[in-house]
C-alpha positions as CSV (number, residue, x, y, z in Angstrom):
1,M,96.3,105.5,-28.6
2,W,95.2,109.1,-28.1
3,L,92.2,107.8,-26.1
4,L,94.6,105.9,-23.9
5,I,96.8,109.0,-23.4
6,L,93.8,111.1,-22.6
7,L,92.6,108.4,-20.1
8,V,96.0,108.3,-18.4
9,W,96.0,112.1,-18.2
10,L,92.6,112.2,-16.7
11,V,93.6,109.6,-14.1
12,I,96.7,111.6,-13.2
13,W,94.7,114.8,-13.0
14,A,92.0,113.3,-10.9
15,G,94.6,111.7,-8.6
16,G,96.5,114.9,-8.2
17,T,93.3,116.9,-7.5
18,Y,92.2,114.3,-4.9
19,W,95.6,114.4,-3.2
20,Y,95.6,118.2,-3.2
21,L,92.1,118.3,-1.6
22,F,92.2,115.3,0.7
23,G,95.7,113.7,0.6
24,K,97.4,115.8,3.2
25,P,97.0,115.3,7.0
26,S,94.4,117.6,8.5
27,P,95.6,120.1,11.2
28,F,92.2,119.7,12.8
29,S,90.6,116.8,14.7
30,L,87.7,116.1,17.0
31,E,90.0,114.5,19.5
32,S,91.9,117.8,20.0
33,V,88.8,119.4,21.4
34,R,88.3,118.8,25.2
35,P,85.8,120.1,27.8
36,P,86.6,123.7,28.9
37,A,88.8,124.0,32.0
38,P,87.9,126.3,34.9
39,R,88.3,129.9,34.0
40,E,91.8,131.3,34.9
41,F,91.1,134.5,37.0
42,D,94.7,134.9,38.3
43,Q,96.0,137.9,36.3
44,K,99.6,137.0,36.9
45,K,99.1,133.5,35.3
46,R,97.2,135.1,32.4
47,D,100.0,137.6,31.9
48,K,102.5,134.8,31.5
49,V,100.6,133.8,28.4
50,I,99.5,137.1,26.8
51,K,102.3,139.4,28.1
52,Q,105.4,137.3,27.7
53,G,108.1,139.7,26.7
54,F,110.5,139.2,23.8
55,S,114.1,138.1,24.3
56,V,116.4,136.1,22.1
57,D,116.5,133.1,24.5
58,K,112.7,132.8,24.3
59,V,112.7,132.4,20.5
60,P,112.1,128.7,19.6
61,Q,114.8,126.9,17.7
62,N,114.4,125.8,14.1
63,L,111.5,128.1,13.3
64,D,109.3,127.4,10.3
65,V,107.1,130.5,10.4
66,I,107.2,134.0,11.8
67,V,103.9,135.8,12.2
68,I,104.0,139.6,12.6
69,G,101.1,140.8,14.7
70,S,98.9,138.9,17.3
71,G,95.4,140.0,16.2
72,I,92.9,137.2,15.5
73,G,94.1,137.0,11.9
74,G,97.7,136.4,12.9
75,L,96.8,134.0,15.7
76,S,94.4,131.9,13.7
77,A,96.9,131.5,11.0
78,A,99.7,130.7,13.5
79,T,97.6,128.1,15.4
80,T,96.5,126.4,12.2
81,L,100.1,126.2,11.0
82,A,101.3,125.0,14.4
83,K,98.7,122.2,14.5
84,A,99.9,121.3,11.0
85,G,103.4,120.6,12.4
86,K,105.1,124.0,11.9
87,K,107.2,125.7,14.5
88,V,105.7,129.1,14.8
89,L,106.7,132.4,16.5
90,V,104.2,135.3,16.8
91,L,105.7,138.7,17.4
92,E,103.6,141.6,18.8
93,Q,104.8,145.2,19.2
94,H,102.3,146.0,22.0
95,D,102.8,144.9,25.6
96,Q,99.8,142.5,25.3
97,A,98.8,140.0,22.7
98,G,95.4,140.0,21.0
99,G,95.2,143.0,18.7
100,C,91.6,144.1,18.6
101,C,90.7,141.1,20.8
102,H,92.7,142.4,23.7
103,T,91.2,144.0,26.8
104,Y,92.8,146.5,29.1
105,I,92.2,147.0,32.8
106,E,92.4,150.5,34.3
107,K,91.2,151.7,37.8
108,G,89.3,148.4,38.2
109,F,87.5,148.6,34.9
110,E,88.0,146.2,32.0
111,F,87.4,147.4,28.5
112,D,87.1,145.5,25.2
113,V,89.0,147.2,22.5
114,G,87.6,145.7,19.3
115,L,85.2,142.8,20.0
116,H,81.7,143.9,20.9
117,Y,79.7,140.9,19.9
118,I,80.1,138.0,17.4
119,G,77.7,135.9,15.4
120,Q,77.7,132.6,13.7
121,V,79.1,130.7,16.7
122,H,76.0,128.6,17.3
123,E,76.5,124.8,17.7
124,N,78.1,123.1,14.7
125,S,78.5,126.3,12.7
126,L,81.7,126.5,10.7
127,L,83.0,129.5,12.6
128,R,82.3,127.8,15.9
129,I,84.2,124.7,14.8
130,A,87.1,126.9,13.7
131,F,87.2,128.6,17.2
132,D,87.0,125.2,18.9
133,Q,89.9,123.9,16.8
134,I,92.2,126.9,17.4
135,T,91.4,127.0,21.1
136,E,90.9,123.2,21.4
137,G,87.5,123.7,23.0
138,Q,88.6,126.1,25.7
139,L,86.7,129.2,24.5
140,E,83.2,129.5,25.7
141,F,80.5,131.9,24.4
142,Q,77.6,133.5,26.2
143,E,74.5,133.9,24.0
144,L,73.1,137.4,24.3
145,Q,69.5,138.3,24.5
146,P,67.6,138.2,21.2
147,H,67.2,142.0,21.1
148,I,70.8,142.6,20.0
149,D,70.7,146.1,18.5
150,T,68.6,149.3,18.7
151,V,68.9,151.7,15.8
152,Q,67.9,155.3,16.5
153,I,67.5,157.8,13.7
154,G,66.9,161.5,14.2
155,S,66.8,163.5,17.4
156,G,64.3,165.1,19.8
157,D,60.7,164.7,18.9
158,K,61.6,163.4,15.4
159,R,63.6,160.5,16.8
160,R,62.6,157.0,15.5
161,E,63.7,153.8,17.2
162,Y,64.0,150.3,15.5
163,K,64.8,147.1,17.3
164,I,66.9,144.3,15.7
165,F,66.3,140.8,16.9
166,T,68.2,137.6,16.3
167,G,66.4,134.4,15.2
168,K,66.3,132.4,12.0
169,H,62.7,133.7,11.4
170,E,62.4,136.3,14.1
171,M,64.8,138.8,12.6
172,K,62.8,139.2,9.4
173,A,59.4,139.0,11.2
174,R,60.3,141.7,13.6
175,L,61.5,144.0,10.9
176,I,58.3,143.5,8.9
177,E,56.3,144.4,12.1
178,Q,58.2,147.7,12.3
179,F,57.9,148.4,8.5
180,P,54.5,146.9,7.6
181,N,54.4,148.7,4.2
182,E,57.9,147.4,3.2
183,T,57.3,143.6,3.3
184,E,58.4,143.1,-0.3
185,A,61.6,145.1,0.2
186,I,62.5,143.2,3.4
187,E,61.8,139.8,1.8
188,K,64.1,140.7,-1.2
189,F,66.9,141.9,1.1
190,F,66.7,138.7,3.2
191,K,67.0,136.7,0.0
192,I,70.2,138.6,-0.8
193,M,71.4,137.9,2.8
194,K,70.8,134.2,2.3
195,L,72.5,134.2,-1.1
196,S,75.5,136.1,0.2
197,A,75.9,133.7,3.2
198,K,75.5,130.6,1.1
199,K,77.7,131.6,-1.9
200,T,80.5,133.8,-0.4
201,H,82.7,130.7,-0.3
202,Y,82.9,131.0,-4.1
203,L,84.7,134.3,-3.6
204,A,87.0,132.8,-1.0
205,T,87.7,130.0,-3.5
206,M,88.9,132.6,-6.0
207,K,91.7,133.4,-3.5
208,L,92.8,129.7,-3.2
209,I,92.8,128.3,-6.7
210,P,95.6,129.5,-9.1
211,Q,95.1,133.2,-10.0
212,W,95.1,132.6,-13.7
213,V,92.2,130.1,-13.3
214,S,90.2,132.6,-11.2
215,L,90.7,135.4,-13.7
216,L,89.8,133.1,-16.6
217,L,86.5,132.1,-14.9
218,L,85.7,135.7,-14.2
219,K,86.7,137.3,-17.5
220,S,85.1,134.6,-19.5
221,G,81.8,135.1,-17.7
222,I,81.7,131.5,-16.6
223,A,81.8,132.6,-12.9
224,D,78.6,134.7,-13.4
225,L,76.9,131.6,-14.8
226,I,77.8,129.7,-11.7
227,S,76.5,132.2,-9.2
228,P,75.2,135.9,-9.1
229,V,77.4,136.4,-6.0
230,F,80.3,137.6,-8.2
231,R,78.2,140.5,-9.6
232,L,76.6,141.2,-6.2
233,S,80.0,141.7,-4.5
234,G,80.7,144.6,-6.8
235,T,77.3,146.2,-6.5
236,P,77.1,149.5,-4.5
237,A,74.7,149.3,-1.6
238,T,72.8,152.5,-2.1
239,G,72.1,151.8,-5.8
240,F,70.8,148.3,-4.9
241,M,68.7,149.5,-2.0
242,D,67.1,152.2,-4.1
243,T,65.7,149.3,-6.2
244,L,64.2,147.8,-3.1
245,T,62.7,150.8,-1.3
246,K,62.5,154.6,-1.1
247,N,62.1,154.4,2.7
248,K,65.3,156.0,4.0
249,D,64.9,154.7,7.5
250,L,64.7,151.1,6.1
251,Q,67.8,151.8,4.0
252,V,69.6,152.7,7.2
253,I,68.6,149.4,8.7
254,F,70.0,147.6,5.7
255,S,73.4,149.4,6.2
256,Y,73.6,150.3,9.9
257,F,76.8,148.5,10.6
258,F,79.0,151.4,9.7
259,Y,82.7,150.8,9.1
260,G,83.9,154.1,7.6
261,V,82.4,153.7,4.2
262,P,79.1,155.3,3.1
263,P,76.6,152.9,1.6
264,K,77.0,154.4,-1.9
265,E,80.7,153.3,-1.8
266,S,80.2,150.0,0.0
267,S,79.3,146.5,-1.3
268,I,75.8,145.3,-0.8
269,L,77.3,141.8,-0.3
270,I,79.3,142.9,2.7
271,N,76.3,144.8,4.3
272,A,74.1,141.8,3.8
273,L,76.7,139.5,5.3
274,L,77.1,141.7,8.3
275,M,73.4,141.5,9.1
276,H,73.2,137.8,8.3
277,H,76.1,137.2,10.7
278,Y,73.8,137.8,13.7
279,K,70.7,136.0,12.3
280,R,71.4,132.8,14.4
281,G,72.3,134.7,17.5
282,A,74.9,137.2,18.9
283,Y,77.5,136.0,21.4
284,Y,80.2,137.3,23.7
285,P,83.2,135.4,25.0
286,K,82.8,134.3,28.6
287,G,85.6,135.9,30.6
288,G,85.9,138.8,28.1
289,A,87.5,139.3,24.7
290,S,91.1,138.5,25.9
291,E,90.0,134.9,26.4
292,I,90.3,134.5,22.7
293,S,94.0,135.3,22.5
294,F,94.7,133.6,25.9
295,H,93.5,130.2,24.7
296,I,94.8,130.5,21.1
297,I,98.3,131.3,22.4
298,R,98.2,128.3,24.8
299,T,97.4,126.1,21.8
300,I,100.4,127.6,19.9
301,Q,102.6,126.9,22.9
302,K,101.3,123.3,23.1
303,Y,102.7,122.6,19.6
304,G,106.1,124.1,20.3
305,G,105.5,127.7,19.2
306,S,105.5,131.0,21.1
307,C,103.9,134.4,21.2
308,L,106.2,137.3,22.4
309,V,105.2,140.9,23.1
310,R,107.2,144.1,23.1
311,A,108.7,142.8,19.9
312,P,108.3,145.6,17.3
313,V,109.3,144.3,13.9
314,S,111.3,147.0,12.1
315,Q,112.0,145.2,8.8
316,I,111.2,142.0,6.9
317,L,114.4,140.5,5.7
318,V,114.6,139.7,1.9
319,D,117.5,137.9,0.3
320,E,119.2,138.8,-3.0
321,K,116.8,136.4,-4.8
322,G,113.8,138.4,-3.6
323,A,112.6,135.9,-1.0
324,A,111.7,136.7,2.6
325,Y,113.7,134.8,5.2
326,G,113.0,136.5,8.5
327,V,112.6,139.8,10.4
328,K,114.5,142.4,12.4
329,V,113.1,143.0,15.9
330,K,113.9,146.2,17.9
331,K,115.2,145.3,21.3
332,G,116.2,148.5,23.1
333,Q,118.6,150.4,20.9
334,E,119.6,147.3,19.0
335,E,118.0,145.2,16.3
336,V,117.8,141.4,16.5
337,E,117.5,139.2,13.4
338,V,115.1,136.2,13.7
339,H,115.1,133.9,10.7
340,A,112.4,131.6,9.3
341,P,111.6,130.3,5.8
342,V,108.1,131.8,5.9
343,V,106.9,135.2,7.1
344,V,103.3,136.0,7.7
345,S,102.3,139.6,8.2
346,N,99.1,140.4,10.1
347,C,99.9,144.2,10.0
348,G,97.9,145.1,6.9
349,V,99.0,145.6,3.4
350,F,100.1,149.3,3.9
351,T,102.3,148.7,6.9
352,T,103.7,145.5,5.3
353,F,104.5,146.9,1.9
354,Q,105.3,150.6,2.8
355,K,107.1,150.2,6.1
356,L,108.4,146.7,6.7
357,L,109.8,145.8,3.3
358,P,113.3,147.0,2.4
359,P,113.2,150.3,0.4
360,E,114.4,148.7,-2.8
361,I,111.6,146.2,-2.6
362,R,108.8,148.7,-1.8
363,V,109.3,150.6,-5.1
364,R,108.9,147.5,-7.3
365,H,106.1,147.7,-9.8
366,D,104.4,144.5,-8.5
367,I,104.4,145.8,-5.0
368,Q,102.9,149.2,-6.1
369,E,100.3,147.5,-8.2
370,R,99.2,145.4,-5.2
371,L,99.0,148.6,-3.1
372,S,97.0,150.4,-5.7
373,M,94.1,147.9,-5.1
374,M,93.6,149.3,-1.6
375,K,92.8,152.6,0.0
376,H,93.5,153.7,3.6
377,G,90.5,153.1,5.9
378,R,88.9,155.7,8.1
379,G,90.2,156.3,11.6
380,S,88.3,155.2,14.6
381,M,87.7,157.1,17.9
382,L,86.7,155.2,21.0
383,I,85.6,156.5,24.4
384,F,86.0,154.1,27.4
385,S,83.9,155.1,30.4
386,G,83.8,153.5,33.8
387,F,80.9,153.8,36.3
388,D,80.3,153.0,39.9
389,G,77.3,150.7,39.9
390,T,76.0,147.6,38.4
391,A,74.2,147.4,35.0
392,E,70.9,147.0,36.9
393,D,71.6,150.1,39.0
394,L,72.4,152.2,35.9
395,G,69.9,150.9,33.5
396,L,72.5,149.5,31.2
397,V,71.8,146.5,28.9
398,S,73.6,144.1,26.6
399,T,71.8,145.6,23.6
400,N,74.0,147.7,21.4
401,F,72.8,151.1,20.3
402,W,73.5,152.6,16.8
403,L,72.6,156.3,16.7
404,F,72.2,158.3,13.5
405,K,71.2,162.0,13.4
406,D,69.9,161.6,9.8
407,N,68.6,158.9,7.7
408,D,70.6,159.9,4.6
409,M,73.8,158.0,5.5
410,D,75.6,158.9,2.3
411,K,75.1,162.7,2.7
412,S,75.7,162.8,6.5
413,M,79.0,160.8,6.2
414,E,80.1,162.8,3.1
415,D,79.3,166.1,4.9
416,F,81.0,165.0,8.1
417,F,84.3,163.9,6.5
418,A,84.3,167.2,4.5
419,L,84.3,169.3,7.6
420,S,87.3,171.2,8.9
421,K,89.2,170.0,12.0
422,E,87.5,172.7,14.1
423,E,84.0,172.0,12.9
424,A,84.1,168.2,13.2
425,P,83.7,167.7,17.0
426,D,80.4,169.6,17.1
427,N,78.8,167.8,14.1
428,I,79.2,164.1,14.7
429,P,76.5,162.3,12.7
430,M,76.6,158.8,14.2
431,M,77.9,156.7,17.0
432,F,77.9,153.2,18.4
433,I,77.4,152.3,22.1
434,T,78.2,148.9,23.7
435,V,78.3,147.8,27.3
436,P,80.7,144.9,27.7
437,S,80.1,144.6,31.4
438,A,76.4,143.8,30.7
439,K,77.4,141.1,28.2
440,D,79.9,139.0,30.1
441,P,78.2,136.9,32.8
442,E,81.5,136.8,34.7
443,G,82.1,140.5,34.6
444,N,80.6,141.2,38.0
445,I,82.7,138.4,39.5
446,R,86.0,140.0,38.2
447,H,84.9,143.6,38.8
448,P,82.0,143.7,41.3
449,G,79.9,146.8,41.5
450,K,81.4,148.4,38.4
451,S,80.2,148.9,34.8
452,C,81.9,150.0,31.7
453,M,80.8,151.4,28.3
454,T,82.5,151.9,25.0
455,I,81.5,154.5,22.5
456,L,82.8,154.4,18.9
457,T,82.6,156.7,15.9
458,M,84.6,157.1,12.7
459,V,86.9,160.2,12.3
460,K,89.4,161.5,9.8
461,Y,93.1,160.8,10.6
462,E,93.9,164.3,9.1
463,W,92.1,166.0,12.0
464,F,94.7,164.5,14.4
465,E,97.7,164.4,12.1
466,E,99.5,167.5,13.5
467,W,100.2,165.5,16.7
468,K,101.5,162.3,14.9
469,D,105.1,162.9,16.0
470,T,104.3,163.4,19.7
471,T,104.5,160.7,22.3
472,V,101.5,158.8,23.7
473,R,100.0,160.4,26.8
474,R,102.4,163.3,26.3
475,R,100.7,164.9,23.3
476,G,100.0,168.3,25.0
477,D,97.0,170.3,26.1
478,D,95.9,171.2,22.6
479,Y,95.5,167.5,21.7
480,Y,93.8,166.7,24.9
481,N,91.3,169.6,24.7
482,Y,90.6,168.7,21.0
483,K,89.8,165.0,21.7
484,M,87.8,166.0,24.7
485,R,85.5,168.1,22.5
486,F,84.5,164.9,20.7
487,T,84.3,163.1,24.0
488,K,81.9,165.5,25.6
489,N,79.6,165.6,22.7
490,L,79.5,161.8,22.3
491,F,79.1,161.2,26.0
492,D,76.3,163.7,26.4
493,W,74.6,162.0,23.5
494,A,74.9,158.7,25.3
495,C,73.5,160.2,28.4
496,T,70.2,160.9,26.6
497,L,69.8,157.1,26.5
498,F,71.2,156.3,29.9
499,P,70.7,159.4,32.1
500,K,71.9,157.6,35.3
501,I,75.5,157.2,34.1
502,K,76.3,160.9,34.1
503,D,76.6,161.2,37.9
504,K,78.3,157.8,38.2
505,L,81.2,158.4,35.8
506,V,84.5,157.8,37.7
507,F,86.9,157.0,34.8
508,Q,87.2,158.0,31.2
509,D,89.8,157.3,28.5
510,V,89.8,158.3,24.9
511,A,91.5,156.5,21.9
512,T,92.0,158.6,18.7
513,P,93.5,157.4,15.5
514,L,96.9,158.2,16.9
515,T,96.2,155.9,19.9
516,N,95.2,153.1,17.6
517,M,98.4,153.6,15.6
518,H,100.5,153.3,18.8
519,Y,98.8,150.4,20.5
520,L,97.3,148.4,17.6
521,G,99.8,149.3,14.9
522,A,96.7,150.4,12.8
523,Q,97.9,152.5,9.8
524,R,96.3,156.0,10.1
525,G,94.3,154.7,13.1
526,A,92.0,152.4,10.9
527,M,90.9,149.6,13.2
528,Y,89.2,147.9,10.2
529,S,92.5,148.2,8.2
530,A,92.2,149.0,4.5
531,E,89.0,150.6,3.4
532,H,86.1,148.3,2.6
533,N,85.0,150.2,-0.5
534,V,83.1,148.5,-3.3
535,E,86.1,148.5,-5.7
536,R,87.9,146.2,-3.3
537,F,85.1,143.7,-3.7
538,Y,84.9,143.6,-7.5
539,A,85.3,139.9,-8.2
540,E,88.6,140.4,-10.1
541,A,90.0,142.5,-7.2
542,V,88.9,139.7,-4.8
543,A,90.7,137.1,-6.9
544,R,93.9,139.2,-7.0
545,N,93.9,140.3,-3.4
546,R,95.1,137.1,-1.8
547,S,97.4,135.9,1.0
548,S,100.4,135.3,-1.3
549,T,102.4,138.4,-2.2
550,P,104.9,139.4,-4.9
551,V,107.6,138.6,-2.4
552,K,108.3,134.9,-2.2
553,N,107.7,133.3,1.2
554,L,105.9,136.5,2.4
555,Y,102.1,136.1,3.1
556,I,99.3,138.5,4.3
557,S,96.8,137.5,6.9
558,G,93.8,139.2,8.7
559,Q,91.2,141.8,7.6
560,D,93.0,142.8,4.4
561,V,92.7,139.3,3.0
562,F,88.9,139.1,3.0
563,S,86.8,141.4,5.2
564,C,86.6,143.3,8.5
565,G,85.7,142.3,12.0
566,I,86.7,139.4,14.2
567,A,85.1,136.7,11.9
568,G,86.5,138.4,8.7
569,A,90.0,138.5,10.2
570,L,89.8,134.9,11.4
571,H,88.8,133.8,7.9
572,G,91.8,135.8,6.6
573,G,94.0,133.7,8.9
574,L,92.5,130.5,7.6
575,L,92.9,131.6,4.0
576,C,96.5,132.5,4.8
577,A,97.3,129.1,6.4
578,S,95.7,127.4,3.5
579,T,98.0,129.2,1.1
580,V,101.1,128.6,3.2
581,L,100.3,124.9,3.5
582,D,99.1,124.6,-0.1
583,Q,96.1,122.9,1.5
584,I,92.5,124.1,1.7
585,V,91.9,123.7,5.4
586,Y,88.2,124.6,5.0
587,I,87.7,121.1,3.6
588,N,89.1,119.7,6.8
589,L,86.7,121.9,8.8
590,L,83.8,120.9,6.6
591,I,84.6,117.2,7.2
592,L,84.6,117.8,10.9
593,K,81.3,119.6,10.5
594,K,79.8,116.5,8.9
595,K,81.2,114.2,11.6
596,L,79.7,116.5,14.3
597,K,76.4,116.5,12.6
598,R,76.4,112.7,12.5
599,K,77.4,112.5,16.1
600,K,74.5,114.8,17.1
601,A,72.1,112.8,15.1
602,R,73.2,109.6,16.9
603,E,72.9,111.3,20.3
604,L,69.3,112.5,19.5
605,A,68.4,109.0,18.2
606,Q,69.7,107.5,21.5
607,L,67.8,110.1,23.5
608,A,64.6,109.3,21.6
609,K,65.0,105.5,22.3
610,K,65.4,106.2,26.1
611,K,62.2,108.2,26.1
612,L,60.4,105.3,24.5
């Protein structure tokens, strides 16, 4: 009798698990992907998609989901939900959709704001399949030259230069050529890269299965028996790198993707993932970064949804039972209520919980507990420079440059962020240079004879805080003069690499943390959202920091769900959509991946037969 009961229970459990994993219709299909249409160069037609202003009559009827914020995290969640049959509305406070994927045109120059290059979009990769599904095959990528990054350390006669190449085997081989005495350290680091890339899905799974199950697996030690990735995610980078090598230059190479956190406070897993991200090639969207939002929004519209800009959300509506049921949108001097049974916030945890929730909800213990898991990220400063002349004329290349004045990243970052406001502009320890006009093969078609460059560094919000209550572009001479001190030093540093640009500069614009707050809605100007410190990546913290929130029907998407960057934010969107749908959409993507692999194998077999 008991055996029969157990058998029945196992059958029910197995059937329920199968239905949960495979029983629901997939939002994705091979049939939805079609050949790319000709590029749309008409800016007015593009603006009708990415700059459609908010008004009550444009709000779709019978909404299922409202998404706050049109960054890639919000758009990927919105598109997945739309393709699953949900009526979705995306609301963006800026006058253009796209978040860090948007571009802006000024004086004939087009600048990318947050996307500088992207990896893991080679044929049949999971990320490429995801992009193909949310744009229905309309987004095209240009593969960049194998020499993707140059890392310079030191200055003057003591400057050392290291080149980073893509390639499944080339990346490691080229590093060993440059560090011939560090072969063992490089081999070990690449093993960590491989482990991180292959097993990170275990960490993502912890966000999708019931939280009590995740915590049971972690606290019991079972998870550590399954994979070392759970310990690795909570391992500080510097401490780990010290076990590999004492060569400080090589340690910089292992951590050169700076995102505001010194290596001693960052996760070795994240640093390894960032480097592995470009192992199979680096890419740039043909037509520029705004192609991403342009095509995703058209997909949302195809399924009955909409994306409206100039729609600042002032509050998330929460009923007396503690469930979200819509938002308030500022329209002139008035506030308009828009209702939906599900609200997704792509604004980050701090903006969502500290600004958008009603005051009585913000102070709840469960909300404060969730906030305590995160720290504010560092602010970013970007300098957008436009030049007369082509990339060839000016000696500009698609390779990115990462410049460090010292090979002790921990000390240089700690010293820099400890400086006073007056000292900081003259003591910048690092910067990043990218030339989008040299990456986009169509850039010279849209903007002939012009080149543009973006310089990025990390700064403290507190250095600019005194001007936080001023209006954008009207912050006064003191603010202008202060930010231009940073600008002059950074641009002069860039001119040591590209001397021809100095006399060809015709336009320059500067974004400080205050600019990022205004246009991107980035809390304290942090483009990478909440800080990516190692505590955030402790396995238990990963399991607790998920898309669902203490407020029923309210979900978080984007960089704060998993990790920073375009790929990290997109995965945050997919994790969010999985949570809303109660369906692991990654399984649907993996099924497509298997189908595409079989299709490719058949094509190669047919090609071989023809040759015979």
